[in-house]
N, C-alpha and C positions, 0 to 999 in steps of 0.2 A: 400741434396741430395750429392751421391757421386763421388767426382771427383780428377783429379790427377792434382795437385797447382801447381809445381814448374815447369816454365817455363825457357826455353835455349834459346838466341838469337833471345824472339822472345813476345805474347804477345795475350791472348782471348778477344777475345773483345764480349759482352754479348747484344745481339738481343733485349732479354724477358731476363725471370725469370727462361725459361725454354729449350734456344735456345745460341750456341754462336756459332761464325768461328776465327778457330787459322788468326794471320800473323805474318808474323817473320820483326826484323827487318830489318831497312835501307841498302842496300846491298847483302842481302841475298834469299833466294829465297826457298819455302816449293819443304819437298818432298815428299808429300805424294797431291792426294786432296783436290784441296781447298772442302772442304766440309764444313757445317751446322751441330752442333753433338747438338743434342737431349739429352731430361732427363726426363727419365722416369719414372712415379709417383711409378709406380707399382716396378717395382726393383729397383729403388732408386739410378740410379747412373748414366752414362751419355753416348753413343750410342758408344760414343770412346772406352770404356772399353769392348771387344772382350775377344773369348775363347783366341785367335793368340794373343793378347796384354794385360790379367787379369788385370794390373796394372794400367791402362787409359794413359801409359805413353806422355807424348806431341807431335803433330810430329815434327817432325828435320827441322832446318831453316838450311839451308848449308850457306858456302862463296861463291858468287857468281865470276865470273872473268865475265870480258867483253869482247860483244863478241869478232869476225874479220869484220864481215862487218853483218847490221839490216836494210831491207829496208821491202818497204808495196805497195805493188802491187794491183794498183784502177782501175777496169770497171765501165766507167759510161756510160750508155746508154740514150737518147733524142729522144723522136717522137716527127717526123716532116717532115711534103711534102718540105722544104727549105729543096735544094740541098747544101751543105757544104763543107769545106777542102780537095779540086776540089786540089788545089796547094801549094806552100810550106808555096805561103803568109798568105793565110788562116789559115795555123797552124798553121801560128805564131801572128795571133788575137787573136787565139780559145788561148792558150794556156796567154797568155800577158792575157784578158777575164780571166780566170781561175786563176792565181796568183791576180788580182785585187777581183774577187771575195771574196775569202780568207782574204786578207789582210782586203776589208769593213767586213767580216763577220763575224771573229774573230775564222773561226772555222778549223782552221789548226796554235795552236800555235807552236804546232817544227819550224814552217817556223819562224813564229815574234819570237821566242826566238834566231831565228838562229839554232838549234840543226842540221836540219831536210832541203834537201833543194830536189828541185822538179826536177827528169830528168826521162829518157827512155819516153818523151813523142809524141803521134802519136794520130791521129788523121783522121776518115772516115766516110763516108755516104755513109747508103743501103740501101731499103727497105726502105725509111722513116724511117733510124732509124740515129740515129750519134752517134758515137763511140767515148770517151774520153779514155783514156787509157794512166797512168801515173805511176808514183817511187815517197815514198820517200822515200832515203835516209837518214838515224838522221848520222850525223857528230861526235856527240858526247859524252859524256859520255856514253861509251857503254853498261855498266852492270846494266845501268837500262830501262830495254823491255819497261816498263809504261811512258816512253818519248814519242817513237811513238806508241804503243796500244788508248795512253789517244786520242792520233790526228785523230786515223783513228775511233775508235768513234763513234767522234765526225762530223765530216766527211761522215759514215758511216748514222750516224740517220738527215741527212740537206738533204734537197733537192738545189740543188746546178742551178744558175740563172748565164744565160752564157745574154748581151745585142753587141749583136756585126753587126757590120757595114758589109753589103753588098754591098757597095758602086757603086758593075757595075749593083745592080737594081735600083740603087740609094733610097733603101731604109735601116731601122736596123731591125734585127729581137731580138725577148728572146728566149734563150732557156731554158728549167725547165727539169731538171732529175728525168727519170724514177725511174730507178734502182742503185743502188748502189756498186759492188762487190770487197772484198777487200782479199786478202793472203800477209800472213808474211812468210817473208825468212832473215830464222837469220845461220848466216854457225860460229860454234866453231873452236876454234885454237884444232893445234892433243892433245890429256887427256881427252877431256872435251866432256862432252853430250848436245846438251837439255833440260830441263825442265824447265816446270811451263818458260817457253819465254824469261831462263837462261842462261847462259855458264855453268857447276858443273861441281865435280869430286865427286859420289857418296861413302856421309859420310860414317863411317867405320857404321857396322851391315843393308848398304844398298849391294845392287849389283844390274848393270845392266843387263836391263833385256827388249829387243824389245827397246832399243832405249832409254828404261828411267830405269831412278832409282825410285826405289822396294825395299818396306822390307824385311834384306834372313825371309825367312819362316820357323818355326819353324821345328828341325834338319837343321837349316842351319845357317854361324856365315857367318860376312869377318871383318876384323882384320884395316884394314884402310882405307884411300880413296882412291877411283882406279875410271877403267870403266869395270869392269870384274863384272864378274855369282859369286856369296857366292860361300865360301869352303861347301861341305857339312860335321856330324858330320862323322868319323867312326864308321864302328859297327852298325850300322844304332842307331846309339844314337841319342836321339831328347832333345829337349833346350823350356825349358818351357815359351818364348815366344822367337814371330817371333823379328827383328830387334838384334837379339844376338853381343858380338862382340869382345867377346873372344870362342878358343875352346873350353878351360875349363866350358863351360857353358855346355856342352856335357853332355848329361846323361841317364844312363842304364836307358831303358823300364822300367826293373823290379822294381824302386826302386820308381817309379810314382806313381801317381794315376788321373783318368779321372775324375774330378769333374761330379754330377751324373745331367740328365736332372730333371728341375726344376716341382714340375706341379705345376697347373693352378695360377693365384692371388701369384704368389711366385717369391720372386729375389732370388739371388746367388749370392758371392762373393768371390771368382772368380767365374765367370760368367759358369754356362755349358759349357762341352767340354775342358775350360781350365785346362792345367796337373800342375800337384803342388807336392810337395813332398810329400809320401807317408805318412798321419797321421798329412797334414798338419790342422789347422784351417779355414773352410767355413761359414761366415756368413750369417742366414738366413733373408730376409725382408718379411713382408707383407703388401701388397696393402691394403689403406689403408680403410676402414673399415672391413680387415681379422685385425687374431691375432691365433700365435701357442697356441694346448689349454692345458689347467692350467698343468703344474709344465716341457712342452717341454722346452728345452733349444732354444735361440736364434744358435747356435753352433753346428755341429756339424765335428768328424770328416773324413777325406777324408782319406779309405784305404778300399784296399778288393775293395767289392762292396757295396761301401755307396749309402744309398736309405738317398733324404733330407726328412723332415719333409714335415708335409701336415698346408698347412693358413685356415681355420676354420670363419665362417660370426663373429664377436662378438656382442653381446649381448648390448644394450644401453638401458641404464636406466638413463641418464642426465634428464628427468624430475620425477625427484624423487628429489629435490631439501630440504634441510632444515625445511622450513614454512611447505610443502606436509608431509613432512613424521612424522615430530609433531606433528602433524594430522590425526595422522595414529594406532601415539601412539602406535612411536617404536623408536629402539634406531638409530641415524642418524651413530655413529661413526663403525657401520658395516659396512657401504656401500665403496665400494671403492670410493675409490680421486678422479680415472678418470671418476668416472663411466662410467664404461665401461667390461664389465662381457664375456671371452674368455669361445670358450667353454667345457663343463664338469665342469665346475666351477659351484661350492654350493654357497650359499650366507643364511649364517645360522643369519638373524635378529632378534634380544630378542623382546620380545611385553613389555611396560611400566610393573609396580608391579604390579599388579592387574584385568592384562589386559591377553589378549592368542590369539594363532590367530585359527581360523577355520577352520584351515591343522592339525594339529600337533599330533590328535589321528588319521590320517590316514598314518600307513608307507609307504603305496604301493604309491605316489604319492609327488611330491617334490616343489612347484611351485617354488622355485629359483633357479633350474637347467637352466644351459643355455646352447641352447642345438642350434650348430654354423657347425653341418653336416649336416644339414635341405636344404631346402625353406627360404627366406627371411622374411616370415612372421613366419615361429619357434622362431623365435632371439627373440619374444616379448612377455617380461617379466613384466608377471601382478601380483602384487602383493598387498596382501589383504589386507587392515587395523584391528589389532588385535582390538578385543570390551571388555569388561568388562565383570570379571568372576562374572554367576547371584552365587546366592545361591542355596547352593546341597541340595538338597527338600528331599533325602533318607537322609541326616544328620541330616534337621529341624523336621522328619519322626522321626527319632530315637529317639531324644533328646522327643521330646512329647508324645514318650512312655517311654521313661528312665521316665519320668518326672512322666504322670499316675501309672506308675509302683511303682516307690519312694509313690505315694500320697496314692497310695491299701495298701502297706506297713503298710504304716503309720496307716491311719485306718483301719484296721485287729488289729495293736497292740494296739489302741488306744480302739479299745473295747473290742480287749482279758484283757487288764488293766482295762476296766471300770468294765467288768464284772468279772471280782477277787473281785472288788469293793464291786458291788451288792453281791456277793455271801456272803463276809465277814459281812455285812452291818447287812443282813437276820438274816447270823446265832449270830451275837451279842442278835438283836431283838429278835429271839428262846428262847437265854440262860436267856434275860431279863426275859419272862413270864415261865420259869420255875420254878428261883428264887420267882417268886413272890405268887406263888403256891402254893408251900414249905413254906412259910413268915403265909400263910392263912390258912396252917393246924396246923399247930403251934394252 
């Protein structure tokens, strides 16, 4: 499957054979959505390859700047009929119990490592609900948003349990949280914007839109880091892809071609809708079980109003192995090596010497032609074995007649010569008799 494999300041993590995520190196922030990219078996490309990103360029990882400040606000609710937090002393006890819980449970690692501190604590009780509000303020490594984010995730996934001494009632009470809500607050220095939890400037090829960095769309570009919007190409010129970094990427639309729509079971690269220089070649891929018809190239030139070729069903002849074909008295070398025939392909398999195919005299029917433009049932190729050539009855009859004629001729000739011999013998006998008569007269 086709995918971009040149990464800058980041790397791909493969989840399985057909999905992957992109991660940035430490100190850098992904400038696009944290997406899982999928590989399409039909188009043979990753989902990062789109009409606006036809080359499958990897997401940009921009260097992060330390935030001016970062904090996470929490609201923890407890269901209880025990009224508490009625004065500052009980507020202080609740705060101490919360810190003790974090220390014993390990669910606030940034506090244990002194990267953050608990602040803005408030506690109140009303309508059988105890509400605790507090903030975790990140004090160090402000370029790393994961420090506070990981702690917030850990706390949110827990059920906070507080063991409080209600001494005025001479008993202790245990409070277990029902819900935990969080809000992240990050402030950036001037000239930076908050993106994916980090303070960044939009890199070249990106612009600020609604407070976030986004790739410059087709027809726009940006040449340097800033937090301004992208610059539009002059004269309504177009760029070939999103994220252009130079003004000379803008091109006259009359010199460009839009990749056409792909028929069913066809994948194109660049994909449908992508802009390419007129005359550029577009690669054609077929889904498994499909192929281009006989003689059609797997590329076409994008110019004017191009039309993609069609992928048809293939005909599988893999069941015909060497031993089976041998038993059918056919030449195995005539079979294609991949044991697959494409639409309109004809397979002419010679029979062994002394054998023939029963279909060879039927010029209106070819049993070895692949029909891939119909239902799957039409792709079944049924090859009939060759049979031994039988003796020619007409030839035998002709030979017999010829032999009979020869015999008759021989008999005629024999009779003819025998008749002549008899005549000659009779003539001699007559002559001898006459001579005898003459002698007697004398």
